[in-house]
N, C-alpha and C positions, 0 to 999 in steps of 0.2 A: 173312571180314573181314580186311582187310590192316591192319597196325598201322603208324602213322607213327612213323619212327625219328628224324626231325629233333629236335634239341633245341629247346626254346622259347627265343625271343629275349627277353633281358632288356632292356627299353626304357632302363634307366639304364647299361647295360654293353653296347652293340651290339658285334656281332662285327667283327673287324678285316677289311678288304677287301685281298685279295691283289693286288698290282701286278705286271704283268709287265715284268721288267728284263732280259729276253733281248736286247733290242736295244742295251744299254748295254756299253761295252768292259769288259774283265775288270778287277776291283778297283774299279770305280765303283758307287756306289749312289745313290739318289734322296735328296735333301735337301729339307726343306720350304722353299718359296720365301718369302722375307721379304715379298714383295708379296702375300702370300695373304690370307685371309679376316681374319687378326688385324689386319693393318695397315688394312684398309678399315674394320673395325669401330672401331678407334682414330680414325680420320679423321671417321667419322660422329659418334662421341661428342664429339670436340672441336668440330666444326661446331655440333652441338646446344647444347654448353655456350655457345659464342660467341653464338648467337642468343638463348638464355635470359639471358645476361648483358646484351646490348644491350637486350632487352625489359625487364628489370628496371630498367636505368638510365632508359629512357623513362617507364616507369611511375612512377618516384620522381620525376622532374622534373616530370610532370603533376600528381602528388599534393602535392608539396612546398608547404606553406602559404606564400603571399606576401602582401604588403600588398594591401588590398582595393582593387580598381580603382574609380575614381570615374568614374561614368558622365558623359558630356557632357550638357550641358543639352539639346542637340538630341536625345538618345536617350530623353528622357522620354516615355512614351506618352501620348496625349491624355487618357486616362481616369485615369491615375495622377497622383498628387502627390508630389514628393519630400519626404522628411522635413525638418523645420525644421533649419536649419543651427545647429550648437552655438555658443552666444556664449561668449566667454571669461568665466571666473568673475569675479564682480563683485569689484572690489578696493576698498580703503578710498577711493580717489579718486573712485569713481563716486557721484555724487549723484542719487538717484532723482527729484529735482525739477528737475535741470539737464541738459537735453538736450545741452549742450556736453560732458558727461563720459560720456555714454553710448557705447558701442562702435558703430563704424559697420557698418551691415548691407551685405552684398555686393549689388550690383546684378546682376540676371539679365538675359540678353539680351532686347531689346524684343520680338523676334519670337516669344518663348515665351508672351506674354500670353494668346493665344486657346487654348492647349493646356493651361493650369494650372487646378487646381481646389483651392480651400481646403479643409483637412481640418476635421473636427468635433472637439470635445472637447479643444481645446488649452487650455493655461494662460492666464488673463487676463495681458496684457502691454500695451506702448505701443510706438507708433513716432513718432519726432520726424522730420517732413519739413522739411528745411533747404533753401530755394530760394536756391541760390548763382548762379543764372543771371539772364538779362536779361528774361525773360518769365514771364507767370503760368503756373502749372503746375496741371493738375486731377488730383485723386486719385480712383481708383476703385477699389472693393473687388471682388475676383473671388469669387463664391459657390461652394458645392460643386457646382454643375452647369456652371460656366464662364462664367456671365453677369456682366457688369460693371456695377456700380452706382456712379454719381458720388457722392462724398461732400463734397469740400471743393475749394477753389481756393486756392493759396498764391501770393502775390504775390512779386516779386523782392526778396530780402533779408529775407524773413519765415520764420518757423518755425511749423509747425503739429503739434500733438500729437494723435494719433489713438489711442483706446483700441482694442484688437483682441485677438484670440486667436493664440497660438502656431501656426504652420502656415497662417495666413491669408495670401493674396497681395494686394498692392496695385499698381496700375498708375499710373505718373505719365506724364501726356500734355501736350504742348505746346498752344498755342492753335488749331493746325490739327489737332488730334486725333492727332497723330504720337506714338507711344509713344516716351518718353524711356528708361524703365527700368522694371523690375519688382522688387519687394521682397517678401521673405517674413519674416513676424513670427517672432521666436524666443521662447524662454521668458523671456529678460530684455529689458529695454526696449533699443531700438536706435535708432540714428540713420540716417536715409536722406538722403544728400546728392544734391541735384538740381541738375545743371549743365546 
């Protein structure tokens, strides 16, 4: 049996490779090239750091809290009902028996009437419908299935107070059944101006 005389190779201390320098002029020897592996490695590390930095900035911008976006009324799905709009806090000048002192309710676009649904379990409240127009206005309640039920007619120059619940929708229509506006009741009594 023949004995192997080559020393074992230590993976943490590999042997040096001899380089043939016989082709070099006398007195010259090989120097490591600055464009060698170390430079390439440094460029790769810098590129990766730049990519990670940009990714971090993009992620930060995406996750940074911003003001809540208010969806447009046209974006409300047919089966959903928006939350009642918050009324201003009642002040000392608001008289619960005087519609003229109640805060104005925002009129929703007329074309929303068929897509809205009244919510259940809202607080008792009232809406004062003030007809500032020239024609009689018919008021209809939209139930939780989107069906309209006529409730009252308001003559020009008249005010009609309707007991309702926060979250309920009311449609105001002209004599030819054209929808003028839609109103949603809030927790506090509100005034709906009909023009």
